[in-house]
TIPA-90172 format. One record per residue (C-alpha): residue in one letter; y, z, x; chain; residue number from 1. Coordinates in Angstrom, 3 decimals, decimal comma. Example, Ala and Ser with C-alpha at 12.3 -4.5 7.8 and 13.67 -1.06 7.14 Angstrom:
% TIPA-90172
r:Y:Z:X:c:k
A:-4,500:7,800:12,300:A:1
S:-1,060:7,140:13,670:A:2
***
This chain:
% TIPA-90172
r:Y:Z:X:c:k
X:67,485:153,660:30,194:A:1
X:66,247:150,215:29,287:A:2
X:67,331:147,137:31,216:A:3
X:68,307:144,021:29,277:A:4
X:68,650:140,681:31,027:A:5
X:69,638:137,289:29,682:A:6
X:70,210:134,046:31,523:A:7
X:72,118:130,828:30,826:A:8
X:71,792:127,732:32,993:A:9
X:74,779:125,485:33,665:A:10
X:74,133:122,410:35,872:A:11
X:73,544:123,839:39,358:A:12
X:74,287:127,477:38,545:A:13
X:73,027:130,201:36,246:A:14
X:74,749:133,201:34,714:A:15
X:72,402:136,189:34,582:A:16
X:73,779:138,952:32,355:A:17
X:72,461:142,431:33,114:A:18
X:72,842:145,533:30,903:A:19
X:71,609:149,072:31,523:A:20
X:70,451:150,751:34,719:A:21
X:68,971:148,993:37,727:A:22
X:66,654:151,367:39,566:A:23
X:63,177:151,619:41,077:A:24
X:61,567:151,056:37,684:A:25
X:63,748:148,250:36,352:A:26
X:64,533:146,350:39,579:A:27
X:61,358:144,224:39,317:A:28
X:62,676:142,825:35,991:A:29
X:65,938:141,837:37,669:A:30
X:64,059:140,337:40,603:A:31
X:61,950:138,207:38,244:A:32
X:65,000:136,987:36,315:A:33
X:66,864:135,994:39,486:A:34
X:63,830:134,264:41,021:A:35
X:63,205:132,412:37,741:A:36
X:66,806:131,182:37,687:A:37
X:66,502:129,921:41,265:A:38
X:63,122:128,338:40,569:A:39
X:64,643:126,563:37,556:A:40
X:67,083:124,772:39,866:A:41
X:70,113:127,053:40,017:A:42
X:71,570:127,181:43,506:A:43
X:74,432:129,465:42,581:A:44
X:73,791:132,682:40,705:A:45
X:76,440:134,616:38,828:A:46
X:75,189:138,109:38,021:A:47
X:77,365:139,441:35,199:A:48
X:77,320:143,215:35,708:A:49
X:79,872:144,594:33,253:A:50
X:77,029:146,263:31,353:A:51
X:75,365:147,844:34,397:A:52
X:75,964:151,575:34,365:A:53
X:73,983:152,380:37,515:A:54
X:72,408:150,456:40,383:A:55
X:70,412:152,206:43,110:A:56
X:69,338:150,945:46,537:A:57
X:66,319:149,175:45,049:A:58
X:68,626:147,160:42,812:A:59
X:70,954:146,380:45,717:A:60
X:67,962:145,133:47,732:A:61
X:66,975:142,834:44,852:A:62
X:70,511:141,431:44,759:A:63
X:70,545:140,964:48,552:A:64
X:67,193:139,192:48,453:A:65
X:68,380:136,838:45,705:A:66
X:71,602:136,145:47,608:A:67
X:69,628:135,265:50,739:A:68
X:67,312:132,968:48,804:A:69
X:70,237:131,310:47,054:A:70
X:72,029:130,713:50,351:A:71
X:68,863:129,239:51,851:A:72
X:69,022:126,673:49,033:A:73
X:72,668:125,888:49,799:A:74
X:74,082:128,117:47,065:A:75
X:75,374:131,667:46,723:A:76
X:75,260:134,750:44,527:A:77
X:78,325:136,261:42,879:A:78
X:78,546:139,711:41,297:A:79
X:80,830:139,413:38,275:A:80
X:82,739:142,258:36,655:A:81
X:80,889:145,264:38,103:A:82
X:81,836:148,628:36,614:A:83
X:83,603:151,205:38,806:A:84
X:80,356:153,102:39,488:A:85
X:78,694:149,962:40,859:A:86
X:81,836:148,968:42,757:A:87
X:81,817:152,418:44,392:A:88
X:78,215:151,911:45,556:A:89
X:79,164:148,529:46,994:A:90
X:82,096:150,096:48,855:A:91
X:80,161:153,099:50,178:A:92
X:77,330:150,909:51,469:A:93
X:79,650:148,252:52,890:A:94
X:78,076:145,643:50,635:A:95
X:81,468:144,811:49,119:A:96
X:82,002:142,814:52,319:A:97
X:78,651:141,043:51,964:A:98
X:78,662:140,039:48,299:A:99
X:81,213:137,850:46,608:A:100
X:82,622:140,017:43,810:A:101
X:84,624:138,485:40,954:A:102
X:86,572:140,108:38,118:A:103
X:84,827:137,881:35,568:A:104
X:82,269:135,092:35,362:A:105
X:85,058:132,630:36,150:A:106
X:83,662:132,425:39,661:A:107
X:86,017:131,752:42,555:A:108
X:85,271:128,777:44,808:A:109
X:86,820:130,388:47,856:A:110
X:85,838:133,183:50,223:A:111
X:84,521:136,547:48,967:A:112
X:86,944:138,782:47,114:A:113
X:86,566:142,333:45,932:A:114
X:87,756:144,074:42,834:A:115
X:89,852:147,229:43,162:A:116
***
């Protein structure tokens, strides 16, 4: 399946909307989009994932790398509105305790929260 990515910058943060499947073949596209957003001055990244049907370990590594880079710049990375299949992967891998997960792109300013 094709991966579609769009990005919108807002002051010191960017909303990166991802649609499709994130896997070994498409993860480099996601990596490029996240790095571009950080290079363009965004410290905080919101990755809107309501359209992501599948995300493998390669995709999770891309998200972890972007989160680390964002935090090094004094920001953070938030996963917004992940579908149940992606939420399950986060839970099984324990990454739901690492990432900040929000129900929508209305990003919380407090500690990480997880969606049910």
